[in-house]
Structure formats: structure tokens, C-alpha cells
GUBA-572044 format. One line per 10 residues: number of its first residue (from 1); their letters; for each residue z, y, x of C-alpha. Coordinates in steps of 0.2 Angstrom, whole numbers, plus 5000, padded with zeros to 4 digits. Each point is the difference from the previous one (the first is absolute). Layout:
<nodes>
NUM> a> Z Y X ~ ...
</nodes>
This chain:
<nodes>
1> mfvdevtlki> 4561 4371 4822 ~ 4999 5019 5003 ~ 4998 5002 5020 ~ 4999 5020 5008 ~ 5001 4995 5019 ~ 4992 4988 5011 ~ 4997 5001 5019 ~ 4985 4991 5008 ~ 4989 4998 5016 ~ 4980 5002 4998
11> vagsggdgct> 4989 4997 5014 ~ 4983 5002 4997 ~ 4986 4988 5006 ~ 4993 5001 5019 ~ 4984 5002 5001 ~ 4988 4987 5002 ~ 4995 4996 5021 ~ 4985 5003 5009 ~ 4986 4990 5007 ~ 4997 4996 5016
21> afrrekfvpl> 4981 4993 4999 ~ 4984 5003 5009 ~ 4981 4998 4994 ~ 4992 4984 5006 ~ 4984 4999 4995 ~ 4984 4994 5002 ~ 4988 5016 5004 ~ 5013 5012 5002 ~ 5004 5003 5018 ~ 5018 5005 5006
31> ggpyggnggy> 5004 5001 4982 ~ 5019 5009 5003 ~ 5013 4998 4989 ~ 5000 4995 4982 ~ 5019 5000 4993 ~ 5005 5010 4984 ~ 5014 5011 4996 ~ 5015 4993 4989 ~ 5001 5003 4984 ~ 5016 5013 4994
41> gsdiyfvvdq> 5016 4992 4995 ~ 5005 5003 4980 ~ 5011 5016 4995 ~ 5012 4998 4990 ~ 5002 5016 4988 ~ 5017 5002 4984 ~ 4991 5002 4985 ~ 5007 5007 4983 ~ 5002 4987 4986 ~ 5004 5010 4983
51> glhtlldlry> 5005 4980 4991 ~ 5015 4998 5014 ~ 5015 5008 4999 ~ 5009 4990 5014 ~ 4999 4995 5018 ~ 5004 4983 4994 ~ 4986 4993 5008 ~ 5002 5005 5017 ~ 5020 4994 5000 ~ 4994 4986 5007
61> qkfihgkkge> 4984 5002 5010 ~ 5012 5009 5018 ~ 4980 4997 5007 ~ 4983 5007 4997 ~ 4988 4996 5015 ~ 4980 5005 4997 ~ 4985 4990 5006 ~ 4994 5000 5016 ~ 4984 5004 5001 ~ 4983 4989 5004
71> ngkgknqhgk> 4994 4996 5017 ~ 4988 5005 5007 ~ 4985 4989 5004 ~ 4984 4997 5011 ~ 4984 5010 4998 ~ 5009 5015 4998 ~ 5006 4995 4983 ~ 5016 5009 4994 ~ 5015 4993 4992 ~ 5003 5006 4982
81> naeaiyikvp> 5014 5012 4997 ~ 5015 4993 4990 ~ 5004 5006 4982 ~ 5012 5012 4997 ~ 5017 4992 4993 ~ 5006 5009 4983 ~ 5020 5000 4997 ~ 5004 5005 4982 ~ 5015 5012 4996 ~ 5007 5009 4986
91> qgtvvtdldt> 4998 5019 4997 ~ 5012 5010 5011 ~ 5001 4988 5014 ~ 5006 5007 5018 ~ 4996 4993 5018 ~ 5011 5004 5013 ~ 4995 4995 5019 ~ 5018 4991 5005 ~ 4996 5003 5019 ~ 4995 5016 4997
101> gfiladlkgk> 5010 5008 4987 ~ 4983 5011 4992 ~ 4992 4997 4983 ~ 4983 4989 4999 ~ 4997 5003 4980 ~ 5008 5006 4983 ~ 4989 4991 4990 ~ 5005 5012 4985 ~ 4981 5001 4991 ~ 4993 4986 4989
111> ndkaliakgg> 4986 4998 5011 ~ 5008 5002 5018 ~ 4996 4988 5016 ~ 5007 5003 5016 ~ 4994 4991 5016 ~ 5016 4992 5007 ~ 4995 4993 5015 ~ 4980 5000 5009 ~ 4992 4985 5005 ~ 4995 4998 5018
121> rggrgntafk> 4983 5002 5008 ~ 4990 4986 5006 ~ 4997 4996 5015 ~ 4984 5006 5009 ~ 4988 4986 5006 ~ 4992 5000 5018 ~ 4984 5008 4994 ~ 5012 5017 4996 ~ 5005 5004 5018 ~ 4981 4996 5008
131> thentapnfs> 4996 5015 5013 ~ 4990 5005 5012 ~ 5013 4994 5012 ~ 5004 4982 4991 ~ 4984 4995 4991 ~ 5007 4982 4997 ~ 5022 5004 4996 ~ 5007 4983 4999 ~ 5014 5004 4991 ~ 5004 5007 4981
141> engepgeirn> 5016 5006 4990 ~ 5012 4991 4991 ~ 5001 5010 4983 ~ 5014 5013 4996 ~ 5018 4996 4992 ~ 5005 5007 4984 ~ 5011 5012 4996 ~ 5018 4994 4997 ~ 5011 5008 4988 ~ 5019 4998 4997
151> vkvelkllad> 5002 5008 4984 ~ 5013 5003 4986 ~ 4990 5000 4981 ~ 5009 5011 4988 ~ 4999 5000 4982 ~ 5004 5020 4994 ~ 4997 4999 4982 ~ 4988 5015 4991 ~ 5011 5007 4987 ~ 5002 5017 4994
161> vglvgfpsvg> 5015 5001 4994 ~ 5015 4988 5008 ~ 5019 4994 4989 ~ 5012 5002 5012 ~ 5019 4997 4997 ~ 5013 4988 5001 ~ 4999 4983 4991 ~ 5004 4999 4981 ~ 4996 5017 4996 ~ 4984 4996 4990
171> kstiiskvsh> 4986 5002 5012 ~ 4992 4982 4994 ~ 5004 5006 4981 ~ 4989 5015 5004 ~ 4984 4993 5004 ~ 5002 4989 4988 ~ 4999 5012 4986 ~ 4989 5013 5007 ~ 4987 4988 5006 ~ 4992 4981 4999
181> akpkiaayhf> 5011 4993 5015 ~ 5011 4985 4994 ~ 5014 5002 5015 ~ 5016 4990 4999 ~ 5013 5006 4988 ~ 5018 4993 5003 ~ 5020 5006 5001 ~ 5003 4998 5017 ~ 4992 5007 5016 ~ 4985 4997 5011
191> ttlspnlgvv> 4990 4993 4985 ~ 4987 5011 5007 ~ 4995 4991 5014 ~ 4984 5008 5005 ~ 4990 5015 4994 ~ 4993 5000 4987 ~ 4984 5014 4993 ~ 4995 5005 4983 ~ 4988 5012 4997 ~ 5008 5015 4989
201> karngnsfvm> 4993 5008 4983 ~ 5002 5022 4997 ~ 4997 5007 4986 ~ 4986 5010 5005 ~ 4988 4983 5003 ~ 5004 5001 5020 ~ 5012 4985 5008 ~ 5006 4995 5017 ~ 5009 4985 5010 ~ 5018 4999 4999
211> adlpgliega> 5009 4989 5012 ~ 5017 4991 4994 ~ 5007 4995 5020 ~ 5014 4990 5000 ~ 5019 5006 4999 ~ 5006 5009 5015 ~ 5016 5000 5005 ~ 5012 5010 5015 ~ 4993 4996 5018 ~ 4983 4995 4994
221> sqgeglgdqf> 4990 5009 5012 ~ 5011 4990 5012 ~ 4996 4982 4994 ~ 5014 4999 4986 ~ 4993 4992 4983 ~ 4982 4999 4997 ~ 4997 5017 5003 ~ 4994 5000 5017 ~ 4985 4989 4995 ~ 4994 5009 4986
231> lrhiertkvi> 5003 5020 5007 ~ 4985 4996 5008 ~ 4990 5003 4981 ~ 5007 5015 4999 ~ 4991 5008 5013 ~ 4984 5004 4991 ~ 5007 5006 4983 ~ 4999 5017 4996 ~ 5014 5004 4988 ~ 5016 4992 5000
241> ahvidmagse> 5008 4995 4986 ~ 5020 4998 5000 ~ 5007 4990 4988 ~ 5017 5003 4996 ~ 5013 4989 4989 ~ 5007 5016 4994 ~ 5013 4991 4989 ~ 5008 4994 5017 ~ 5002 4985 4991 ~ 5003 4987 5014
251> grnpkedyek> 5012 5013 5009 ~ 4988 5009 5011 ~ 5001 5018 5000 ~ 4983 5010 4995 ~ 5001 5011 5015 ~ 5004 4992 5012 ~ 4987 4986 4996 ~ 4987 5013 5001 ~ 5004 5007 5017 ~ 5003 4981 5005
261> inhelkefnp> 4981 4993 4997 ~ 4994 5020 5008 ~ 5011 4996 5016 ~ 4990 4982 5001 ~ 4981 5010 4995 ~ 5006 5013 5015 ~ 5006 4983 5011 ~ 4983 4991 4998 ~ 4990 5016 5003 ~ 5005 5016 4997
271> klltrpqvil> 4982 5006 4993 ~ 5004 4993 4983 ~ 5013 5014 4996 ~ 4986 5010 5001 ~ 4991 4993 4984 ~ 5004 5007 4981 ~ 5014 4990 4994 ~ 5006 4997 4982 ~ 5015 4994 4992 ~ 4998 4988 4986
281> ankmdiegak> 5020 5000 4992 ~ 4999 4982 4994 ~ 5012 4993 4986 ~ 5002 5016 4989 ~ 5005 4989 4988 ~ 5018 4993 5008 ~ 5013 5010 4995 ~ 5006 5014 5015 ~ 4983 5001 5006 ~ 4996 5018 4989
291> eklkcfqkey> 5017 5007 5012 ~ 4995 4991 5017 ~ 4984 5010 4999 ~ 5006 5015 4996 ~ 5010 5000 5015 ~ 4984 4994 5011 ~ 4988 5012 4995 ~ 5014 5014 5003 ~ 4999 4992 5020 ~ 4983 4998 5000
301> ptlkvfpisa> 4992 5017 4990 ~ 4983 4997 5007 ~ 4997 4985 4998 ~ 4989 4995 4984 ~ 5010 4987 4989 ~ 4994 4990 4988 ~ 5013 4993 4986 ~ 4994 4981 4998 ~ 5004 4983 4991 ~ 4989 4985 5007
311> legtglqdsi> 5009 4990 4989 ~ 4995 5010 4983 ~ 4985 5006 5008 ~ 5004 5018 4996 ~ 4996 5017 5012 ~ 4986 4989 5013 ~ 4986 5005 4992 ~ 5004 5021 5003 ~ 5005 4993 5019 ~ 4982 4991 5002
321> dyietilssi> 4992 5016 4993 ~ 5009 5012 5014 ~ 4998 4987 5014 ~ 4980 5000 4996 ~ 5003 5021 5002 ~ 5005 4998 5015 ~ 4987 4986 5007 ~ 4987 5010 4993 ~ 5004 5014 5015 ~ 5003 4990 5013
331> keenlyqeea> 4985 4997 5012 ~ 4999 4983 5009 ~ 5009 5000 5016 ~ 4997 4988 5015 ~ 5014 4988 5004 ~ 4997 5001 5017 ~ 4998 5016 5013 ~ 4982 4998 5010 ~ 5009 4997 5017 ~ 5008 4982 4991
341> feshvlytfk> 4984 4992 5001 ~ 4993 4993 5016 ~ 4982 5008 4998 ~ 5007 5015 5006 ~ 5009 4992 5015 ~ 4988 4992 5007 ~ 4989 5011 5012 ~ 5019 4998 5008 ~ 5001 4984 5004 ~ 4983 4998 5005
351> keepftitke> 5004 5014 5016 ~ 5016 4989 5004 ~ 4999 4990 5017 ~ 4986 4987 5000 ~ 5012 4987 5011 ~ 5018 4999 5005 ~ 5007 4991 5016 ~ 5016 4995 5004 ~ 5009 4987 5011 ~ 5011 4985 4997
361> ddvyiisgek> 5004 4990 5014 ~ 4985 4999 5013 ~ 4987 5001 4983 ~ 4991 5015 4997 ~ 5001 4999 4981 ~ 4981 5012 4991 ~ 5002 5005 4982 ~ 4990 5009 4988 ~ 4991 4998 4986 ~ 4982 5004 5010
371> ieklfkmtkf> 5005 4990 5011 ~ 5003 4984 4993 ~ 4988 5003 4986 ~ 4985 5002 5017 ~ 5011 4982 5005 ~ 4997 4992 4983 ~ 4980 5004 5001 ~ 4998 4992 5015 ~ 4991 4983 5004 ~ 5010 4997 5017
381> ssdeaayrfa> 4989 4984 5001 ~ 4986 5011 5008 ~ 5003 5007 5015 ~ 4989 5015 4996 ~ 5014 5005 4984 ~ 5014 4997 5012 ~ 4992 5011 5012 ~ 4995 5012 4987 ~ 5019 4999 4992 ~ 5007 5004 5018
391> nklrkmgidd> 4987 5016 5003 ~ 5004 5007 4983 ~ 5020 4998 5004 ~ 4996 5010 5017 ~ 4991 5016 4990 ~ 5015 5002 4989 ~ 5008 5001 5017 ~ 5014 4984 4998 ~ 4996 4995 5016 ~ 5006 5019 5010
401> kleemgiqeg> 5013 4998 4987 ~ 5006 4982 5008 ~ 4997 5005 5018 ~ 5011 5017 4994 ~ 5012 4988 4996 ~ 5002 4989 5016 ~ 4990 4984 4993 ~ 4994 4989 5016 ~ 4986 4988 5003 ~ 5005 4984 4993
411> dmvrildyyf> 5013 5007 4986 ~ 4999 4995 4980 ~ 4994 5011 4986 ~ 5003 4995 4985 ~ 4989 5004 4983 ~ 5007 4995 4983 ~ 5005 4980 5004 ~ 4989 4998 5016 ~ 5001 5002 5017 ~ 4990 5007 5016
421> eyrk> 5000 5002 5018 ~ 4996 5018 5004 ~ 4985 5002 5015 ~ 4993 5015 5003
</nodes>
């Protein structure tokens, strides 16, 4: 089964908890804090596996969870880091963060690997909090939560040339003639239900990859037929080869077919019309095709048109040789601009306000990534840890903001699902 799009929730591993321990040995007076740090949680990577050609393995997962780092131990023993998790995907996979809309990875290289969700750091043991003022801290940290990502994973095939056209114009027959691909060929529409790739060889010995895409119909870019499912696979192609039934064997007009397909390409992605185009005028073995070809060439004198008969195999090699000369002159381009990737806006996110405060009924709700992470890493079983948490909120200006909003002593404050009573 060919699967080219899935959505996943990815949760990297949380860091291990820090340990609260003290050194108590016979000949070690005032031994002091002795708790180790927790280990790092597992990172989650996507890595290219050239043996994969579909996202079928991810279709039924929906949720990928990293492992938690090992907790710290007494005697200053640090917890072990959790091993990274590697998710294998086909070459040409694009990973997009659904919450921000930014691209996390475009895995188009043979050995590409990308960090999708970073594991949390381990919580610090009480040894790490020892200072001159507090020589025996009686608290430690919980591990930092791992990153949570809701992602869309798309496969956009890596093909140099894309065959586009209406159903039953001969795309599958063409790719079966010029390569070793074995697509389904039959005398009815939509025999091709998934893209077929074939390696095509020119007379000069150079080769390239051609993709036979499922037949488009009018409205494909808006979801009609199968087109909207597979138009994404033409985005990486360097040359677009229009396959046109020049004989009009099903009552269609070759000129209208060409214009309608170009309209669907433009609606899906206007940049597609900037790619070089070649016309494969198929079914020239049928009566009336030559006359219609003359009319078509008169309408589009600047287009490169190759009269072919996929059934008889005539004219195909000349078109392949011409396409190869075009490909040899085209430079590799990135599918996405740099601005589309998250790494280029990460600094902006880090500069956003560390917290927001809203009021619902009589409850003040504090939210924000930094605040929530600090809350999750605090062990409230220790009075010292609770005092440290409150002091950090005060330094961040939360107390001042609450008082500015009119909070009174005894009012309720909520962080995540936990309620606190405000005290000055």
C-alpha cells in the first residue's frame, strides 16, 4: 500500500529526576549533599532509509514516545542518558510542525538525518544546589519534559521528470516502455492509484528518474479525483512532461486538455509553471492525430512537442534524449525557502514573553512554556523547593503583574491544573 502522508504526535523523553541524598559516613564529618543528576531523555530523529518507498510503517503509529532518562542516585551517581530513537522514513520526506506551520526537516539526501524532538535534560540533584549560603540543600529537581510536536509527515517523491495528464492518455504505457517500471495498464480510467518511478536512460548513457503520476482531472487541485493526493509529488520534479491524447480518442480537445492541466498545476503551486515543459503528443498512430497536432502547434509555436506512439514505441527515445539535455543544464534548487524552516525563527520564539496571565471568574491563570517547565521540574514535597519556585516567579515579575491586575491575598492562582492560594 502506498501511503504518502501521515500525522503524528511526537513526545521526546523526559529527563531523569535528580536525587536528594546526603553523605553519612563514619569518618566524614559534615558529609553534605550527595545526590546525583538525572540523565537526559531520548531525542527523536527522522533518518532516511533508501529501502523505504512509502510511509506505511508510520500510518498506524500516530504516537511516538521517547524514553525517560535514568534518575540520579545517592553517592553523586548521575543517571544514564536514554538512547536516541531513530524513525526511518523514505528519501524525500518533509516534516512540518502543525502548531507553527514551519518545516522541521526536508530529508532529500541519501544519508539525511534530522532532530525532530529534543529530549529533556536531567533534573539536578541536591549536590548541584550547594552554595556558601546553603551548604546542605534539601531539594532536587524533576527531569525536564521532552519536546512535544504535532507533525505532518509527507513523502514528496524525488523524480527528475513528472508525467502529467488526464486519465488514460498513456502515461503508464510510456513509463513501461522507457524503463523497467511495471505499472498497471488497462482500458479504463484511474488504473494508476499511486505514483510509479522508473529510471530512464538517454542515448548518451546518462539516466534520470521519471514519475508516472495518477491521472489529473479538472478540479484536482481542489480535491477532485485523485489529483490532490498526488500533486505534491510533482513539486520536486525539474521538468514537467505533458502527455496529451493528440487523437482526442475520448472526445477531448488536446488544446483544452493542456490548458486545464496547467491550470490545476498553477492552482496547486504557481511555481510549477516556471519549470521547463515538454509535450508528449501521444496516440499519433490513431487517425486524425496528425491534423490535430498541426492545430496544436499553431496555437503553441514555442512549445517543444514530440509526436509519439506509446503503444508502438515510436518517438519516445528522441523525447528522452531531449529531456536529458534540459536536465543537465538545470541546477539543483531547494524545494523550500529558508524562511519556511523553524530554525530561522527560533530566536524570535525565544524572545517572546515568558508568561501570560489571564483571569477567569476569580482565578488568575498563569501560562507560558518557561513557567510550565519550571513548575514541572519543581519537587513541591520539599519546602525549600517550593520557596525556590516562588522566588523565581517573583524575579520574573509575576507577583508585580498579579498585583497590577488587582489580586488580593487569598485569591486563587492556577498553573496548569494546579491551584494555589496567593500570599504576599
